[in-house]
TIMARKE-190933 format. One line per 10 residues: number of its first residue (from 1); for each residue z, y, x of C-alpha. Coordinates in pm, 1 decimal, padded with zeros to 6 digits. Layout:
NUM	Z/Y/X ~ ...
END
This chain:
1	12760.6/04480.9/-04467.9 ~ 13134.2/04455.9/-04394.7 ~ 13127.6/04105.7/-04498.3 ~ 12838.0/04023.3/-04227.7 ~ 13039.2/04204.0/-03978.0 ~ 13340.3/04007.7/-04040.9 ~ 13162.9/03689.9/-04031.9 ~ 13017.2/03772.9/-03682.3 ~ 13346.7/03879.9/-03566.8 ~ 13485.5/03546.7/-03681.1
11	13201.7/03356.1/-03515.9 ~ 13264.3/03537.0/-03188.8 ~ 13649.0/03471.4/-03216.8 ~ 13570.4/03104.6/-03256.3 ~ 13334.7/03093.3/-02958.7 ~ 13570.6/03265.4/-02758.5 ~ 13843.8/03046.3/-02862.1 ~ 13650.2/02729.9/-02758.9 ~ 13556.7/02866.1/-02431.8 ~ 13907.6/02964.6/-02364.7
21	13997.5/02614.4/-02466.2 ~ 13736.0/02450.8/-02255.3 ~ 13873.0/02680.3/-01969.4 ~ 14214.0/02577.1/-01995.0 ~ 14108.6/02200.9/-02039.6 ~ 14228.2/01972.0/-01742.4 ~ 13948.9/01885.2/-01513.0 ~ 13920.5/01520.1/-01583.8 ~ 13886.3/01598.4/-01964.2 ~ 13593.2/01839.5/-01874.9
31	13449.0/01589.8/-01642.2 ~ 13440.1/01334.2/-01910.4 ~ 13270.2/01555.8/-02160.6 ~ 12980.3/01646.9/-01877.2 ~ 12956.1/01278.2/-01817.4 ~ 12904.8/01198.8/-02186.5 ~ 12627.4/01444.1/-02212.9 ~ 12449.8/01336.4/-01894.8 ~ 12474.9/00986.2/-02034.4 ~ 12321.2/01093.4/-02370.7
41	12042.9/01269.9/-02199.6 ~ 11950.1/01035.0/-01902.8 ~ 12098.3/00712.3/-02009.7 ~ 12259.6/00704.0/-01650.5 ~ 12660.9/00689.9/-01584.7 ~ 12780.7/01008.2/-01396.8 ~ 13117.0/00935.0/-01255.4 ~ 13306.9/01275.0/-01123.9 ~ 13624.4/01282.3/-00928.2 ~ 13852.8/01526.7/-00777.7
51	13869.7/01895.5/-00893.7 ~ 13608.3/02003.7/-01132.0 ~ 13509.4/02361.0/-01205.9 ~ 13286.3/02480.8/-01465.8 ~ 13087.4/02750.7/-01572.8 ~ 12925.7/02756.7/-01930.2 ~ 12669.2/03052.8/-02019.6 ~ 12370.6/03092.3/-01949.1 ~ 12406.8/02815.9/-01708.1 ~ 12647.1/02516.8/-01792.1
61	12757.0/02444.1/-01424.1 ~ 12995.0/02214.0/-01250.9 ~ 13132.9/02183.8/-00904.4 ~ 13284.5/01870.6/-00817.9 ~ 13439.6/01641.4/-00540.7 ~ 13283.6/01273.7/-00475.8 ~ 13046.7/01194.9/-00743.7 ~ 12806.8/00902.2/-00823.0 ~ 12474.1/00916.1/-01059.7 ~ 12391.4/00577.6/-01197.3
71	12079.0/00379.1/-01115.6 ~ 11799.6/00259.7/-01370.8 ~ 11914.4/-00048.6/-01557.5 ~ 11642.1/-00255.5/-01399.1 ~ 11731.6/-00146.0/-01032.5 ~ 11986.8/-00245.0/-00784.6 ~ 12362.7/-00224.0/-00838.0 ~ 12400.5/00050.5/-00593.2 ~ 12391.4/00414.2/-00759.5 ~ 12074.4/00611.5/-00743.7
81	12284.3/00901.4/-00590.3 ~ 12613.1/00916.9/-00447.3 ~ 12770.9/01246.4/-00250.4 ~ 13087.8/01387.1/-00109.6 ~ 13059.1/01697.1/-00324.3 ~ 12813.8/01779.1/-00592.7 ~ 12728.5/02117.0/-00775.0 ~ 12519.9/02086.9/-01076.2 ~ 12403.6/02356.6/-01322.3 ~ 12175.3/02301.6/-01635.0
91	12032.2/02558.7/-01897.0 ~ 12274.0/02585.3/-02165.0 ~ 12030.3/02715.4/-02440.5 ~ 11779.0/02434.5/-02365.5 ~ 12042.5/02171.8/-02372.1 ~ 12139.0/02260.3/-02710.9 ~ 11776.4/02224.7/-02793.9 ~ 11740.1/01907.2/-02665.2 ~ 11575.7/01960.8/-02320.1 ~ 11761.7/01890.1/-01985.8
101	11657.0/02214.7/-01769.7 ~ 11859.6/02142.2/-01449.6 ~ 11889.4/02484.0/-01278.5 ~ 12044.9/02348.2/-00961.1 ~ 12165.5/02012.6/-00795.0 ~ 12352.3/02070.8/-00455.7 ~ 12481.1/01771.3/-00284.2 ~ 12655.8/01731.9/00040.2 ~ 12637.5/01406.4/00259.1 ~ 12444.5/01243.0/-00037.3
111	12295.5/00884.2/-00027.2 ~ 11964.7/00876.0/-00234.1 ~ 11805.4/00565.6/-00348.1 ~ 11440.3/00572.5/-00481.9 ~ 11329.3/00249.3/-00627.4 ~ 10995.1/00131.7/-00712.4 ~ 10932.7/-00208.3/-00907.6 ~ 10624.3/-00291.3/-01130.1 ~ 10513.7/00073.7/-01142.7 ~ 10850.3/00215.7/-01273.9
121	11060.1/00455.0/-01052.6 ~ 11414.6/00495.9/-01073.6 ~ 11355.6/00871.4/-01080.0 ~ 11209.6/00887.1/-01414.3 ~ 11499.4/01011.7/-01634.8 ~ 11547.2/00953.5/-02022.7 ~ 11785.9/00904.6/-02301.3 ~ 11837.1/00552.1/-02461.2 ~ 11666.6/00528.5/-02809.9 ~ 11855.9/00493.2/-03129.0
131	11964.8/00175.3/-03266.2 ~ 11731.8/-00047.6/-03452.7 ~ 11681.4/-00025.6/-03821.7 ~ 11953.1/-00118.7/-04061.0 ~ 12211.1/00092.7/-03885.8 ~ 12332.0/-00194.2/-03653.1 ~ 12330.3/-00151.1/-03289.1 ~ 12097.1/-00376.3/-03078.1 ~ 12335.3/-00530.3/-02858.2 ~ 12224.4/-00638.4/-02491.5
141	11896.1/-00467.5/-02553.8 ~ 11799.5/-00235.6/-02254.1 ~ 11759.1/00100.3/-02332.2 ~ 11438.2/00278.1/-02329.2 ~ 11297.0/00602.4/-02204.9 ~ 11301.4/00901.3/-02448.6 ~ 11044.0/01193.5/-02440.7 ~ 11322.2/01452.8/-02391.5 ~ 11187.0/01739.7/-02142.9 ~ 11361.3/01721.8/-01789.6
151	11291.0/01990.0/-01544.4 ~ 11443.0/02065.8/-01206.7 ~ 11460.7/02434.8/-01092.4 ~ 11642.4/02364.2/-00755.1 ~ 11764.1/02056.4/-00566.9 ~ 11928.0/02059.1/-00234.3 ~ 12037.4/01759.6/-00027.9 ~ 12222.5/01818.3/00295.3 ~ 12252.7/01559.0/00569.0 ~ 12139.3/01315.1/00333.1
161	12054.8/00933.1/00371.1 ~ 11724.1/00870.8/00201.8 ~ 11633.2/00499.4/00112.2 ~ 11300.6/00379.4/-00034.9 ~ 11293.0/00022.7/-00185.4 ~ 10955.3/-00110.8/-00321.9 ~ 10959.5/-00434.9/-00524.5 ~ 11312.8/-00517.4/-00385.8 ~ 11233.7/-00467.8/-00019.2 ~ 11344.7/-00157.8/00189.0
171	11035.5/00039.2/00302.3 ~ 11218.2/00341.5/00452.0 ~ 11571.6/00416.7/00540.8 ~ 11628.7/00767.2/00693.2 ~ 11950.1/00945.0/00790.3 ~ 12030.1/01292.1/00857.5 ~ 11763.8/01421.2/00602.9 ~ 11749.0/01765.8/00444.6 ~ 11581.7/01769.0/00107.0 ~ 11490.7/02043.6/-00121.6
181	11275.9/02020.8/-00437.4 ~ 11176.4/02249.3/-00732.9 ~ 11004.2/02195.1/-01088.8 ~ 11097.3/02493.1/-01278.7 ~ 10865.8/02422.4/-01570.9 ~ 10693.3/02108.0/-01719.7 ~ 10359.2/02273.2/-01672.2 ~ 10438.2/02363.5/-01324.8 ~ 10401.9/02170.8/-01015.8 ~ 10662.6/01995.8/-00846.5
191	10726.0/02091.5/-00490.2 ~ 10926.4/01916.9/-00242.7 ~ 11026.0/01984.9/00124.6 ~ 11200.9/01723.5/00339.2 ~ 11321.8/01749.2/00726.7 ~ 11463.3/01471.2/00929.6 ~ 11557.7/01416.3/01274.9 ~ 11367.0/01168.7/01484.1 ~ 11328.9/01098.7/01852.5 ~ 11192.1/01384.7/02022.0
201	11252.5/01630.2/01720.1 ~ 11215.2/01635.2/01348.3 ~ 10959.3/01545.2/01093.2 ~ 10897.6/01817.1/00839.5 ~ 10723.4/01690.1/00492.5 ~ 10586.0/01918.5/00227.3 ~ 10468.6/01773.0/-00094.6 ~ 10312.8/01917.0/-00414.7 ~ 10236.7/01718.2/-00739.4 ~ 10066.2/01952.9/-00984.5
211	10125.4/01730.1/-01295.3 ~ 10467.8/01557.6/-01244.7 ~ 10502.7/01457.7/-01630.2 ~ 10138.4/01273.3/-01579.7 ~ 10259.6/01116.9/-01277.7 ~ 10575.9/00984.9/-01408.1 ~ 10376.5/00835.4/-01698.2 ~ 10177.8/00635.2/-01451.6 ~ 09885.9/00834.5/-01438.2 ~ 09678.3/00910.8/-01145.6
221	09755.2/01250.3/-01039.7 ~ 09657.6/01481.8/-00762.4 ~ 09869.5/01524.8/-00448.3 ~ 09891.0/01755.5/-00149.1 ~ 10108.8/01617.1/00133.7 ~ 10155.8/01789.2/00471.1 ~ 10368.7/01594.8/00736.2 ~ 10451.2/01747.6/01073.8 ~ 10602.9/01534.1/01348.9 ~ 10670.4/01577.8/01734.1
231	10343.8/01556.3/01885.1 ~ 10130.2/01594.1/01592.8 ~ 10066.8/01630.6/01197.4 ~ 09905.5/01449.6/00898.5 ~ 09748.5/01627.1/00613.4 ~ 09643.3/01453.2/00275.0 ~ 09457.9/01602.8/-00022.9 ~ 09375.6/01356.3/-00319.7 ~ 09520.5/01151.2/-00590.1 ~ 09823.7/00912.0/-00623.4
241	09996.6/00707.4/-00903.0 ~ 10357.9/00598.4/-00956.1 ~ 10298.3/00287.7/-00734.7 ~ 10245.1/00488.6/-00434.8 ~ 09859.9/00406.4/-00428.4 ~ 09639.1/00711.1/-00324.3 ~ 09315.0/00797.7/-00221.5 ~ 09179.2/01147.0/-00079.5 ~ 09074.7/01356.3/00225.8 ~ 09316.4/01273.5/00522.1
251	09342.0/01472.5/00856.0 ~ 09541.4/01343.5/01141.3 ~ 09589.8/01568.7/01449.1 ~ 09788.1/01501.0/01741.3 ~ 09859.3/01672.8/02078.6 ~ 10078.8/01404.7/02210.9 ~ 10003.7/01039.4/02007.6 ~ 10261.4/00872.7/02226.3 ~ 10534.9/01106.6/02116.1 ~ 10415.6/01090.4/01762.9
261	10431.1/00719.7/01755.7 ~ 10795.1/00725.0/01928.1 ~ 10885.6/00947.0/01620.0 ~ 10800.9/00673.6/01383.8 ~ 10970.0/00409.2/01562.9 ~ 10700.6/00298.5/01780.7 ~ 10856.1/00405.9/02111.2 ~ 10728.8/00298.4/02455.9 ~ 10384.4/00239.2/02344.3 ~ 10114.9/00347.4/02595.9
271	09787.1/00491.8/02461.1 ~ 09508.9/00482.9/02722.1 ~ 09328.9/00806.3/02805.5 ~ 09000.9/00804.7/02597.4 ~ 09143.4/00631.9/02316.1 ~ 09346.7/00901.1/02164.3 ~ 09641.9/01068.5/02385.4 ~ 09534.1/01348.9/02175.2 ~ 09344.1/01300.0/01855.2 ~ 09154.4/01476.5/01570.4
281	09041.0/01230.3/01299.2 ~ 08909.5/01316.7/00940.9 ~ 08837.0/01038.9/00673.1 ~ 08833.1/00965.1/00318.3 ~ 09128.3/00721.9/00296.8 ~ 09236.3/00479.3/00010.8 ~ 09577.9/00312.4/00011.7 ~ 09677.7/00023.2/-00214.8 ~ 10029.0/-00083.2/-00289.8 ~ 09977.2/-00430.4/-00087.4
291	09979.7/-00213.7/00234.4 ~ 09613.3/-00211.8/00300.8 ~ 09423.9/00126.6/00404.2 ~ 09052.8/00171.9/00378.3 ~ 08908.4/00445.7/00580.6 ~ 08562.9/00557.0/00495.9 ~ 08324.8/00844.7/00641.5 ~ 08573.2/00862.7/00945.8 ~ 08496.8/01088.6/01223.3 ~ 08753.3/01070.8/01535.3
301	08772.9/01279.0/01820.4 ~ 09004.0/01087.5/02063.1 ~ 09036.0/01290.0/02382.2 ~ 08680.7/01335.3/02525.7 ~ 08517.2/01058.8/02302.6 ~ 08391.1/01084.8/01947.0 ~ 08372.7/00804.3/01703.0 ~ 08201.0/00778.1/01363.6 ~ 08234.2/00461.3/01128.1 ~ 08484.7/00287.2/00899.2
311	08808.4/00086.9/00906.4 ~ 09023.4/-00137.9/00705.7 ~ 09383.2/-00158.3/00806.6 ~ 09666.8/-00357.8/00708.3 ~ 10021.1/-00212.7/00768.5 ~ 10261.7/-00446.9/00932.2 ~ 10498.4/-00447.2/01258.2 ~ 10165.6/-00497.7/01418.4 ~ 09878.3/-00346.0/01240.6 ~ 09562.0/-00546.9/01164.1
321	09232.8/-00355.3/01210.3 ~ 08885.1/-00449.5/01110.4 ~ 08651.4/-00145.1/01209.7 ~ 08284.9/-00073.0/01273.4 ~ 08232.2/00223.5/01499.3 ~ 07942.0/00400.8/01653.2 ~ 07974.9/00627.5/01971.8 ~ 07740.0/00835.2/02176.5 ~ 07850.0/00870.1/02565.5 ~ 08167.8/00673.8/02563.0
331	08394.7/00768.4/02863.9 ~ 08668.0/00509.6/02948.6 ~ 08709.2/00574.4/03327.7 ~ 09057.6/00700.6/03286.8 ~ 09160.4/00438.1/03043.9 ~ 09397.5/00276.2/03305.4 ~ 09477.0/00612.0/03493.3 ~ 09702.3/00893.7/03450.4 ~ 09675.4/01150.8/03163.9 ~ 09391.1/01399.8/03242.5
341	09511.4/01705.9/03430.0 ~ 09792.1/01509.8/03585.6 ~ 09792.2/01416.7/03968.7 ~ 09718.8/01035.3/03925.1 ~ 09582.0/01004.1/04289.6 ~ 09266.0/00836.2/04379.7 ~ 09117.9/00495.5/04385.4 ~ 09139.7/00307.4/04710.6 ~ 08825.0/00333.6/04916.8 ~ 08646.2/00009.2/04998.7
351	08805.7/-00040.5/05343.3 ~ 09159.0/-00002.0/05161.8 ~ 09111.7/-00309.1/04961.6 ~ 09202.9/-00381.5/04591.3 ~ 09471.0/-00159.9/04437.2 ~ 09836.5/-00297.4/04413.6 ~ 09944.2/-00066.3/04157.8 ~ 10065.6/-00240.0/03834.2 ~ 09812.0/-00263.7/03561.4 ~ 09966.3/-00151.6/03227.5
361	09819.8/-00375.9/02975.9 ~ 10057.0/-00302.3/02677.9 ~ 09767.2/-00148.2/02477.1 ~ 09659.6/-00520.2/02417.2 ~ 09944.8/-00560.6/02180.4 ~ 09924.7/-00238.6/01959.9 ~ 09711.1/-00395.7/01708.4 ~ 09524.3/-00711.1/01594.0 ~ 09173.0/-00744.8/01440.5 ~ 08817.5/-00721.8/01495.3
371	08647.0/-00386.9/01617.7 ~ 08243.4/-00361.5/01626.8 ~ 08112.7/-00086.2/01866.5 ~ 07764.3/00035.9/01944.9 ~ 07734.8/00307.4/02201.8 ~ 07469.7/00468.0/02381.7 ~ 07667.0/00425.6/02716.0 ~ 08010.3/00316.0/02815.6 ~ 08156.8/00446.9/03140.4 ~ 08444.9/00221.0/03255.4
381	08653.8/00255.7/03604.7 ~ 08388.0/00175.0/03866.0 ~ 08082.1/00130.6/03647.6 ~ 07862.4/00219.7/03348.0 ~ 07707.2/00039.5/03098.2 ~ 07422.4/00169.5/02900.1 ~ 07322.3/00113.9/02543.7 ~ 07570.9/-00159.6/02431.1 ~ 07668.6/-00382.4/02125.8 ~ 08007.9/-00490.2/02154.4
391	08274.6/-00681.0/01951.7 ~ 08652.6/-00654.1/02045.4 ~ 08859.3/-00935.8/01902.0 ~ 09261.2/-00879.8/01940.9 ~ 09514.3/-01144.1/01852.0 ~ 09875.8/-01125.6/01964.0 ~ 09801.8/-00933.5/02311.3 ~ 09483.4/-01126.1/02367.2 ~ 09167.0/-00948.2/02378.2 ~ 08818.7/-01105.2/02362.1
401	08518.5/-00858.1/02454.9 ~ 08185.4/-01012.5/02314.4 ~ 07858.6/-00865.6/02447.0 ~ 07551.4/-00898.5/02238.8 ~ 07438.3/-00773.3/02440.6 ~ 07566.0/-00492.8/02696.6 ~ 07344.3/-00302.7/02924.1 ~ 07491.4/-00315.2/03285.7 ~ 07314.0/-00232.4/03618.1 ~ 06988.5/-00182.1/03440.3
411	07002.9/-00522.8/03287.5 ~ 07138.9/-00727.3/03004.1 ~ 07478.7/-00906.7/02976.3 ~ 07551.8/-01172.2/02696.2 ~ 07889.4/-01369.0/02669.9 ~ 08269.5/-01278.4/02662.1 ~ 08521.4/-01132.4/02884.3 ~ 08891.3/-01186.1/02811.4 ~ 09211.6/-01017.1/02890.4 ~ 09535.5/-01202.7/02803.5
421	09870.6/-01031.7/02823.9 ~ 10078.7/-01278.2/02627.1 ~ 10260.5/-01443.6/02925.1 ~ 10162.9/-01209.7/03192.4 ~ 09816.3/-01071.4/03259.6 ~ 09513.2/-01289.3/03303.6 ~ 09135.3/-01190.3/03290.1 ~ 08845.7/-01418.2/03261.3 ~ 08489.0/-01448.7/03133.0 ~ 08181.9/-01642.2/03069.0
431	07854.5/-01423.5/03115.6 ~ 07512.7/-01459.4/03150.9 ~ 07288.1/-01187.4/03302.9 ~ 06920.9/-01105.0/03322.5 ~ 06707.4/-00817.6/03473.5 ~ 07016.4/-00684.5/03667.7 ~ 06967.5/-00430.4/03948.4 ~ 07102.2/-00626.2/04223.2 ~ 07171.6/-00338.6/04479.1 ~ 07358.5/-00135.6/04180.7
441	07577.3/-00452.9/04107.7 ~ 07669.3/-00524.8/04461.0 ~ 07746.0/-00179.5/04561.1 ~ 07954.4/-00115.4/04251.4 ~ 08142.0/-00442.4/04258.8 ~ 08164.3/-00537.7/04633.8 ~ 08053.3/-00239.3/04821.1 ~ 07750.2/-00413.9/04958.9 ~ 07426.5/-00208.4/04988.5 ~ 07184.2/-00393.9/05206.5
451	07062.0/-00645.4/04942.9 ~ 06826.6/-00508.2/04640.7 ~ 06597.4/-00689.2/04402.5 ~ 06617.0/-00792.8/04031.4 ~ 06856.7/-01068.1/03950.5 ~ 06943.6/-01318.7/03682.5 ~ 07220.2/-01582.0/03669.9 ~ 07552.5/-01687.1/03522.5 ~ 07918.0/-01680.8/03599.8 ~ 08245.9/-01830.8/03480.7
461	08568.2/-01694.7/03632.6 ~ 08965.5/-01659.6/03573.6 ~ 09209.1/-01457.3/03764.8 ~ 09584.5/-01401.6/03716.9 ~ 09801.1/-01126.5/03817.9 ~ 09957.9/-00776.9/03754.8 ~ 09731.3/-00586.5/04000.3 ~ 09372.0/-00595.1/04096.2 ~ 09468.9/-00759.4/04435.1 ~ 09651.4/-01037.7/04274.1
471	09386.1/-01091.3/04021.8 ~ 09093.2/-01064.2/04284.2 ~ 09301.3/-01320.6/04526.6 ~ 09362.5/-01567.0/04244.6 ~ 09001.8/-01587.6/04128.8 ~ 08832.7/-01928.2/04052.3 ~ 08504.8/-02018.6/03868.2 ~ 08143.6/-02086.3/03943.9 ~ 07804.0/-01950.3/03889.9 ~ 07444.4/-01916.8/03999.8
481	07210.0/-01618.0/04094.2 ~ 06801.4/-01604.0/04086.6 ~ 06642.1/-01299.4/04250.2 ~ 06293.3/-01206.7/04216.5 ~ 06124.3/-01027.6/04504.7 ~ 06372.9/-00805.9/04679.3 ~ 06456.7/-00645.1/05003.0 ~ 06738.6/-00709.1/05275.1 ~ 06804.8/-00370.3/05467.9 ~ 06969.6/-00407.7/05822.5
491	06767.9/-00649.0/06020.9 ~ 06392.2/-00719.0/06043.0 ~ 06296.0/-01100.2/06029.0 ~ 05945.6/-01044.2/06178.9 ~ 06076.8/-00866.0/06463.9 ~ 06371.3/-01138.5/06497.3 ~ 06117.1/-01395.5/06513.9 ~ 05902.3/-01220.6/06754.4 ~ 05599.2/-01163.3/06518.7 ~ 05450.7/-00816.0/06540.3
501	05620.9/-00485.3/06510.7 ~ 05827.1/-00554.6/06172.2 ~ 05873.1/-00343.2/05872.1 ~ 06109.1/-00064.2/05960.2 ~ 06431.2/-00271.0/05987.6 ~ 06396.4/-00428.3/05635.0 ~ 06284.2/-00787.3/05534.8 ~ 06108.8/-00826.5/05230.8 ~ 06136.9/-01159.9/05032.3 ~ 05966.9/-01322.1/04729.9
511	06275.4/-01494.7/04570.7 ~ 06613.9/-01590.1/04621.0 ~ 06836.1/-01863.4/04458.2 ~ 07189.6/-01976.5/04526.5 ~ 07477.0/-02144.2/04334.0 ~ 07838.5/-02083.8/04419.0 ~ 08206.9/-02179.7/04343.7 ~ 08517.4/-01964.0/04359.0 ~ 08859.5/-02092.3/04431.7 ~ 09165.6/-01896.8/04519.6
521	08953.5/-01570.5/04568.4 ~ 08706.5/-01716.1/04796.8 ~ 08333.9/-01781.1/04685.3 ~ 08168.3/-02060.4/04840.0 ~ 07812.4/-02134.0/04882.7 ~ 07593.9/-02403.5/05027.6 ~ 07242.9/-02387.0/04892.4 ~ 07105.4/-02021.1/04935.2 ~ 06733.4/-02060.7/04950.4 ~ 06499.6/-01740.7/05039.2
531	06145.8/-01768.6/05012.9 ~ 05950.1/-01515.1/05243.8 ~ 05569.4/-01479.8/05364.0 ~ 05543.9/-01725.9/05645.5 ~ 05922.7/-01797.3/05638.9 ~ 06192.6/-01963.3/05465.5 ~ 06562.5/-01902.1/05496.9 ~ 06872.6/-02111.0/05397.7 ~ 07215.1/-02001.1/05395.9 ~ 07589.6/-02108.1/05349.0
541	07923.1/-01966.9/05395.6 ~ 08186.0/-01791.8/05209.4 ~ 08283.0/-01454.9/05060.5 ~ 08652.7/-01386.4/05047.6 ~ 08673.4/-01174.2/04734.0 ~ 09047.2/-01101.3/04773.5 ~ 09050.9/-00996.8/05146.4 ~ 08678.2/-00819.0/05077.8 ~ 08531.1/-01003.1/05366.7 ~ 08225.9/-01237.4/05454.0
551	08166.2/-01525.2/05690.7 ~ 07808.7/-01632.2/05630.9 ~ 07548.5/-01815.1/05836.8 ~ 07196.0/-01720.1/05731.4 ~ 06917.4/-01928.4/05895.4 ~ 06548.3/-01809.1/05875.0 ~ 06270.2/-02033.2/05992.7 ~ 05933.6/-01925.3/06113.3 ~ 05704.7/-02192.2/05944.9 ~ 05409.5/-02148.7/06168.3
561	05567.1/-02120.9/06520.9 ~ 05628.3/-02401.0/06759.0 ~ 05248.7/-02552.5/06680.9 ~ 05364.3/-02576.5/06315.1 ~ 05721.0/-02760.9/06368.8 ~ 05884.2/-02407.2/06308.0 ~ 06152.7/-02206.1/06470.9 ~ 06490.8/-02160.3/06330.1 ~ 06700.9/-01826.0/06409.3 ~ 07069.3/-01857.8/06274.4
571	07224.6/-01511.7/06189.5 ~ 07582.4/-01485.0/06147.2 ~ 07721.8/-01224.7/05881.8 ~ 08081.9/-01157.6/05911.9 ~ 08346.8/-00903.0/05895.2 ~ 08449.1/-00659.9/05622.2 ~ 08180.4/-00659.7/05351.8 ~ 08163.5/-00298.2/05346.4 ~ 08053.3/-00308.2/05692.9 ~ 07961.2/-00663.4/05838.3
581	07824.7/-00750.1/06167.1 ~ 07476.4/-00929.5/06189.2 ~ 07451.1/-01122.4/06483.8 ~ 07123.3/-01342.6/06530.9 ~ 07160.3/-01644.9/06762.6 ~ 06869.2/-01638.2/07004.3 ~ 06952.9/-01966.9/07164.9 ~ 06708.0/-02155.2/06984.7 ~ 06433.7/-01914.9/07039.6 ~ 06494.6/-01909.0/07399.7
591	06492.8/-02288.1/07411.4 ~ 06173.6/-02317.0/07231.3 ~ 06005.4/-02058.6/07455.9 ~ 06148.9/-02218.9/07768.2 ~ 06020.3/-02573.2/07652.4 ~ 05677.4/-02431.2/07607.8 ~ 05686.7/-02292.5/07962.1 ~ 05799.3/-02608.8/08113.3 ~ 05520.1/-02817.7/07964.2 ~ 05268.7/-02581.5/08067.5
601	05399.8/-02591.2/08416.3 ~ 05413.8/-02965.6/08381.3 ~ 05054.2/-03004.5/08284.2 ~ 04938.5/-02777.4/08563.0 ~ 05105.7/-02983.3/08826.2 ~ 04980.9/-03307.5/08699.2 ~ 04634.1/-03187.5/08705.9 ~ 04669.1/-03094.7/09072.5 ~ 04808.7/-03450.1/09148.2 ~ 04519.2/-03598.7/08932.4
611	04273.1/-03381.4/09139.4 ~ 04423.9/-03465.5/09474.0 ~ 04438.9/-03832.8/09405.8 ~ 04071.5/-03834.1/09277.0 ~ 03970.4/-03668.9/09588.6 ~ 04161.9/-03946.7/09819.1 ~ 04047.5/-04234.4/09591.6 ~ 03675.6/-04085.0/09566.5 ~ 03698.6/-04103.4/09191.1 ~ 03784.2/-03878.0/08875.1
621	04139.2/-03888.5/08748.8 ~ 04225.5/-03758.7/08417.3 ~ 04538.0/-03924.6/08320.2 ~ 04844.7/-04140.0/08484.9 ~ 04671.6/-04463.4/08366.2 ~ 04341.9/-04387.1/08582.7 ~ 04555.6/-04326.0/08889.5 ~ 04703.0/-04666.4/08865.1 ~ 04352.5/-04834.7/08780.3 ~ 04177.6/-04629.4/09073.9
631	04463.2/-04745.9/09336.8 ~ 04405.7/-05124.2/09232.2 ~ 04047.9/-05066.7/09280.8 ~ 04076.3/-04908.0/09603.3 ~ 04321.2/-05173.6/09713.1 ~ 04086.2/-05458.7/09632.2 ~ 03808.9/-05286.0/09796.1 ~ 04004.7/-05238.7/10131.4 ~ 04136.1/-05613.6/10102.0 ~ 03769.2/-05727.5/10080.3
641	03649.4/-05526.1/10384.2 ~ 03945.6/-05651.4/10564.9 ~ 03834.7/-06021.3/10496.4 ~ 03475.6/-05962.2/10589.5 ~ 03588.9/-05837.2/10942.7 ~ 03829.0/-06107.8/10989.2 ~ 03532.9/-06349.7/10930.1 ~ 03297.5/-06141.6/11168.9 ~ 03078.7/-06010.1/10877.1 ~ 02972.9/-05656.7/10883.1
END
């Protein structure tokens, strides 16, 4: 037993001497030894400068000044990690057993470069394999990864710069990052937290990979991710692989979408109310390494609107979106106004004219792509569409809305409307309409309530400007309208034409047709034709769309009046279209009536003359020719009598 005790004493003494020697060893020598150990276990170069302080058991620890940790042989020349100071501790017992159990890594002002290329991550650590058979080294052959176990109990990076490079291109570069990670055992999940400053606050990331070895080996593994940013948060629960591809349940919730966009470098982007100033989106998401995102089984609550459908998004500086969405009652009445709850003021009344407030069309540049939308109803500023099937095509701040069809004013619209904000704002369209409620349309679009009926027609138009007023005053185009049986309120054509008691201040017509052209905001028409019972009406004039006024001459004709020759009564309609004056011109009626009375008097006078002449000439006279003949005969008779007397005859 004594010899065993002596052997143990000698071993302890030897270990003590070794430890004492190491403690007395200069710092640069210690750094060299540690660098060699790290190189042997990871295949990476560790460069330490400044004073080096060590601890040996149970943690082999080191605190140093500036440090760099080499990158993978296939990655760029920059180190994977560099820092102003570094504190590292590894499990000494595990290290002797051939495993690298990192107890702690603390770094101050580090720069961490994470690179991914062809499915390889530079964060995968391993020792170089032994030389090839025959005992000779394999000169120039890149090291391969070993199967030595590497774990990390605690990692802390303070005021770090985090760079992510994928296939040679920098995808992310964040400064001021605080990062911590923990992977205490091979079978334990890897948990990471990161915090970084962004405009408006900070982004906090929580990430959990339950099977890090499988993930590092390139297998598809589960992933839980939570990201909180100013204005909202993103959650993901699904699967991921080493190349960054993932699929799973995704939840996006925002309280202020514009603030959240600014946090990710999209400051100044305006989001219209009704399209997601606040949002709650859930979907099955798939992301591929070529930057494409597929959303399936998507349900999105955007402000007061709810959408369901699917979308494919290509991530780029300007995203490209292809989507098909279904909505119920879609409300976009505040899409160009203030945020709900703010004092955005009220729209100008009809008498005040078009709004002169600048139109914010920045939303047209948010994305490119094609969005197909079906909805039970769509309310937009000033009007409401019924059940509609629409396609919105977006291309570099130019939007084309195709209707196939849209339900508007109880009728159908087919065609397209264009909004272009590439070089200033312009709007245009080419539409065909059928079955429109004319009174609803004119009341909504022009404040005119007097004309009603069912209309069809077509219109082409183009306007340019940054306000409603500028656009309406610049409009150009052409069109036509065809109205079936309808009513004009405000004047009674029967009473106007002097026939009967009228129909209570309205005029009922059988049809109305017209064509028109628009130039500089003024609509001009020369061929209006209205058909009524016993009447027809023609019209010509202009409607100033910019000034919201009308100057129109409406000329109804009573077809059976004036012995079938007809009587026309022009009606001048002029003034603001919200309350125009209607002034009939009765001159022709008076002239026609007077003409009839004069003829009657003339005929009576002639008859009296004929009677008197007949009495004097002792004959019957019915016209002026008979007067002449009667006078001639009378003169001949009197001359004959005079000659007979002259010759003494009776």
